[in-house]
N, C-alpha and C positions, 0 to 999 in steps of 0.2 A: 488489143482489147478482146477480140474474138475468142482466141484461145484461152485467154484469162477468164472470160465469162464461163467457159465450159469447165475450166479447172476449178472455178469457185463454185460449181454446182448448178449453174443455170439449167433449168429443165424446160423452160417455155420461152419462145421468142415469138412475138407477134409484131409484124412489121408491114410497111407498105413500101415497095421498091421505088424510091425517089432519090435522085442524085443529091448529095453524095452518099446516101446511106445504102444505095444499091448493093455496094461491095459487102457490107455487113449482112444484109438480107440474104443474098446468094450464098454466102458462106454458111450461115445458120440453117438455111434450107437444106443444104447438102449434108452438113455434119451433125446437126442436133438430132435428127430421127436415128441416126446410126449409134449415137450415144445414149439412146433410150428417152430422149426428150421429145417435145412437141413443137412443131413449127406451124404457125398460122399466118396467112397473109390477109390483112385487113383491107377493107375497101378505101380507106384513106388513113392518114396519120392519126387522127383523133380516135377512130375506131380501134386501131391497133393499141393505143395507150389505154383506152377503156378495157380491152381484153386482158392486158397485162395486169392492171389494177384489180380486176375482177377475179382473175385466175391466181394471183399471187399467193394467198394463204394456203389453198390446197396444193398448188404446184410447186411450192417452195420458191426458189429464186427465178424470177422471170425478167425479161429484157425486151426493150424495143429500141428502135433507132429512128431518127427523123432526119429531115434535110439540114437540121441544125446541129444535132448532137445525139448521143446515146444516153439512155437512162437504164440503170441497173438497180 
């Protein structure tokens, strides 16, 4: 999913490092800025989802991950 999100043009990831989403969060934190995207760590999962929803039109494709699943 992580590489696929980058290949699909994901340019913004906003997340909160909580198990089991920590692996996705760490990957995007290291890889997305090198690909020209933006990584933001929210104060909790709901804040991260709000950032993705608010940034999606200007940022293009955006993604978050929660302890339950990932949303693209």
